[in-house]
N, C-alpha and C positions, 0 to 999 in steps of 0.2 A: 643466163645461166638456168639450166633446167634442173630442178630438184623435185624429188618426190619423198615426202616424209624424211627430210634431212639427207637424202642420198644425192650426191653430186654427180652429174653425168658428164661434165666437161673434162675432168681429170680422172682418168681410169684408176690411178692408184688410190685416190680418195674414195672412189666408188667401191673398190675392193675392200678398203678399210671399213666402210659403212656396212658392206655385206658381211664382213667378218664379225662385226659387232652384232648384227642382226641374227647371225647363225649361232651365236653362243648358246641360245636356248636349245638348239638341236644338238650341239656338242655335249651338253650336260643332261641329255634326256635320260640316260641310265641312272645317274645320280638322282634326278627328280623322281623317277619311277621307284627307286629304292626308298625314297622318303615318302612317297605317296602311298604305296602299298604296304600295309602293316604286316609285321610278322604275326605268328599265331598268338603270341603273348599280348599283343597290343590291338587285336582285332576288335575288341569291345570299345575301345577308346576312339577309334577313327572310322569314318564312313568311307570305305574305298570306292564305292560307286560314285559318290559326289566328287571325290578327289580325281578319279579317272575321267569323269565327264568334264570337269573344269580344265584338266590338263589337255584333254583332246581339243577343247575350244581354243586354248592358248596355242597349241600346235597349229591348228588350222589358221588362226589369225596371223601368226608369224609367217607361215608359208604364203598366205595371200599377200601380205605386205611386201615380202621379198619378190614375189612374182610380179606385182605391179611395178615395183622399182626397176627390176631388170628389164621388163618389157617397155617401160617408159624410156629408159636410156637407150635400149635397142632402137626404138622408133626415132628418137632424137638423132642418134648417130646415123641411122639409115637415111634420114632426111638430109643431113649434112653431106653424106656421100653422094646422094642423088644430085644435090645442088652443085657440088664440086665437079661431078661428071658432066653436068649440063654446061658449066662454064668451060670445061676442057673441050667439049664437043663444039662449042661456039667460038672457036678460035684460040683457045688457051693451051693447045697441045704442046707449045714450045715454052710455056711459062714454068720455070723450074720450081718456083715457090708454090704454085698451084698444084703441080704434080706431087711435090713433097707432102703438101697438106692432104691431098687425096689418098696417097699411100698410108699416111698416118691414120686417117679416119677409117680406111678399110681395115687396117690392123686392129684398131680399137673395136670395130664391128665384129671381127673374128673373135676377139677376146670376150666380148659380151656374149656372143653365141656360145662360147665354151662355158661361160658362167651359167648360162641357162641350162646347159647339159649337166653341169656339176650340181645345180640346184635340184634337178630331177633325181639324181643319185642320193643327195642328202635327204630329200623328202621321203624317198622310198625306204631308206635305212631307218629314219625316225619313225615312220608309220609301222614298219615291221616290228621294231623293238616295242613300240607302244602296244600293238595288238598282242604280242607275245605275253606281255606282263598284265595288261588290263582286260583281256578278253573275257575273263570270268566275272568281271565287275561292271563293265559298261561296253555295250555294243553300239557304235554310232550308226545313225540312220544312213542308208545308202542314198546317194544323190542320183 
């Protein structure tokens, strides 16, 4: 069983559930920004620069963890597909169980690739919202 920080790669539905939990931070980004950036009446009580900096690091950390998890599962499933194709090419082209497993793993691989694409959209949205609200308080260093 391949797991990365609690993410299960064998069962795609479990993998999706884990990703959904990991993405909750991004789903709540607007709320977090509203509580991070003070209104005019509370500006003296809160340091928005520090809060925006901390929030940025949390965003980056979450994105990196999900990226690692998705890519690890992609590699795991790709390896399983390669191994099944190898078995098929070595005389298993008439084995219905092998063919069924190969199709299943190929489907899982496509689903993982679509999750990687969805992750890019989620990252972009989160970063845009963050920049819009925190640009006056904290500007992250360019990598």
